[in-house]
Each structure stands twice: as C-alpha cells, then as structure tokens.
N, C-alpha and C positions, 0 to 999 in steps of 0.2 A: 763149668765155669764158678769161680770162689768168689762170694762176695766178701770185702775186706776193709780196711780203713780208706777212707777218701784221699785220694789224691787228683788233683786238677791236672788233665791233659787234653790237648786240642789236637786234632789230625786231620789233614785233607789226602785223597789220594783217589787213584783207579781201583668189669670183672664180671669176667664177664658177670660176677656176683660182688666183687668188693671194691674197697675202698680206691686201692691201685688204680682202677680203671678210671674211678671218678675223677680221681686226682689227674692222672694222665689226660683226661679229656679236657679237663679245665684247662690245665697249662698249655696243651697244644692248640686249644681254640682260641688262646691269647694272641697266637700268632695268626695274620692275616694270610688268607687263602685264595687265589684268583680262582676263578671258575674252571680254569684248565687243568689245575694242579690235581694231583692223585696222592693218597695218604693209604698206608696200610699199616694195621699194628701186628706186631712180631711179639707172641708171647716167649719169655725166656726163663729157663729154671737155671738156680744156682743153689749151691752147697756152701754152707758155713763151716769152718773148721771147729770140733768141739761141738756142734749141734746138729741134732738129727731131723731138725724141723724143715730144713731147705728155706729156698727165697724164690718167689715169684716177683719176674720183672716184665717190663713192656716196652720194646723197641718202637717207636714211633718213626716212620719212613717218610719222607715228603719230596715228591718231585715236580718240577716248576714247570717242566714241558718248553722251556723257553730254547730258542734256536742256539743259545750260546751261554756258556762255552761248550765248544766242540773239539774234542770229546769231553763226554760228560764229566761232571767232576763230583765227588762224594766229600759232604762236610760234617764233621761233628759239632751239633748245633747245642749242645749242653743238657740240660735236664739237671734231675739230681743224682745221676749215675756218673761216676768218673771210671773211665776204662782204663785199664791196664796196658802196655804195651802188646801184651801177646793178644789180649781181647781187641785191641785196634789192627793187630796184623791179622788174625781171622775174618775181621769185618772187611778189611781190604781185599783180601783173597775172596772171599764170598762175593763181594760186588764184582770182581773180575770175572769170576764164574758167570754170575748172572748175564752179565755184559757178552761174553763170550758164546752163551747158549740162548741169545736172543737177538739174532743176527738180523732178523726181520724188523727191528725197532730201530728208530732213529735215536741213537744215542746222544740226545745233545741236551745242556740244561744242567742243573744241579741236583742232586740228592742231598736232602738235610735228614740227619739221624739224630734222635734226641730218646735219651734213657730215663725211664720214669722207674721208681720202688715206692715201697712205703714210707724211707726216710733216706736222706743224703747218706750214699754209701760209694764205695768205691768197688769194682769188680775187676776180676783179671781171670785168665785162663782161655783156652781155646775151644771149651765144649760147646760152646753156642755158634760154633761155625756153620754148623749143617742150617740151622733154624734161620740164621742169618740170611744165608744163599736163598732158601725158602722165599724170604721175605723178600727180598731184592727183586728176585724174578717176577714174583707176583705182582710187584711194583711197577715194573717195566712192563708185564703183560696186561696189566689190567685186571689180573684176577684178584680173589679176596679170600685170607685163611680163614677156614671155618673156625667156629667157636667150638670149644671144647675138646680142642685135640693139640697137643704139645709134642715137643721133638726137642731131645738132647743129642747130640754128636760133635764131633769135629769134622771138618770138611778137608780133602784134599784137593789138589788140581785135577785129577780125573774124576771127581764126584764121589769118591767112596766116603762112606760116612765112617769115620773110626772111634774109636773106645773112648769111653770118659768114667771119671770116678764120680761116687757121691749118688749114684742113681738112688736107692731109696730116698734120701732127703729129699731128691728133685721130684719124684713121684707125689712124696707126701706133699710136697708144695702144689704141684699140679692140683691134686685132690682136695685141697683147702679152696681154691678157687673155683671149683665145680667141673674141672677137667676130668673127662671120663676115658679119654684115650691117651696114652703118653707112646710116643715112640722113641724107642733107644735102639743103638747099634746093634746089627745083627751079631750073634755071638755072645752078647751079655745078659741075656735073661738067665741063662743056667750059670753064671759066675758063681765059683763056690764062697764068694765074700758075702754073699745076699742070697735071701730066699724071697725070690719077687713073686712067684707063684701065692706063697702066702700072703705076702703086703696087697697082692693086688685083689686077692679074696678079702682080704680085711677093709680095704679102703672102697671096693667094689669099682675098680677100673679095670680097664684092658690095656696090658702091657704090649706092644707089637715091635717086633724086630723088623727095622729096614737098613739096608745094605748100601744103598745109593740115594743122592738128594733128588733124581729124577722119580725114584719110588716115593720117598716121602712127600714130594711136590704133589705127586698125585693123590695121595692121602689128605694132605693138608689143604689142597685147593680144589680137587676134581677136575683139574685141568692136568696138561701135559706140559713137559718143559722143552722138550724137542720140538 
C-alpha cells in the first residue's frame, strides 16, 4: 500500500505506543456505539515513494449486528484516510473472503470502516488486502487482533497472500510503533532488493513469512479462520 495525496472517495459493497492510536480512539469514540456492536482495530502498513520511513495506519471496523440489511453491507465511513480504487477493491475482496469463510455467522447488518493516520492522507494499492481480510474475519468471529503483530501482503480469492513492495519501509513503520512481529508474504524475506535479516536485527523485530490468510489469522488472533 502506498500513501499519496488525498482524494476523497466513498464505497459500499460485499499505538499501541503512539498518538495515532490516541487520535483513532478519540475519533471513533465520537461515534455512538450500541451495546451489541463489535469493533476491531486493524494495523496497516504503507510505504511512501522517495521515503524509507514508511507509514503506520489504523483501520477501524465496526459491525452493528442489526438484522438488516441482509445480506450484510460494507460502508466506508471516512476518517482522515482517503482510499484509492485499488485499495477499495482489495477491501471488498477481503470482506467477501471473510464472509465466505464464516458461514456459521449470521451475515446481517452493516460493517463500517474508518481509516486513521497521523495526518490526512490518501492511500492506494493492494498490499493491505491480507490484513484487512484478517480484520474482517476477526470482527465477524468475535476475535481480537493481538497487539504487537502486523501484516503486509495482498489477498487473492483462494486466500493466498501475495507479494508486495516497500517491505523495509513498512517494517520500519511497524517498529516505530512498538510492533515486534511483522508478517510478510512467503518468499519475500530473501528478496535480493533488500536485506531483511540485517534490518530485523537492527530494529530488534521478528520478520515471519506467511503463505495464506488462514496462517496469518492464527498468528494474529490465536484463533482459526475455518
């Protein structure tokens, strides 16, 4: 995922040490929550062109558990992140995958998504697809995403986590927020474009490869997706 100049878009379809979480919590707390509603915080990592620092963002997901609409709807609620079309397409794919793999859940009501970053920004690209899938599934199943573990990778229809760019930048962003485990797509740890073993040692983090969203879900929540 690449952070870029803001562009307002809306879509519907099927810190823990830092000020980012303080800002996110304050904004989301302003939205009235009914007792039956569920909320999940999803850590997202992005890279900025011509910048090796990376960006840490939070995707807040809320499910109202209402009996309608049925089938369930997904709405982009805003925040200070404006997603591009590729990002929105990945979000919809992630949402549909989560629905398809939680058949025991009553899929009714509305899921609202809100993006929070340090400053108003735009973002695009498919590299948050995998972590969004984990987030949607955790929301539906009632699981929580563990603090201190982040994920980057695309998502495919069969649940395979695909390769992404800017991994060193994303690892730096996660490390700045106190994250100590970063999950990356299978086969990218030894990519000749970067030296992740050295970077992980310098930042005192663990970089782990994952091949599927089911594997990532187990590591990030302690539960199982199937």
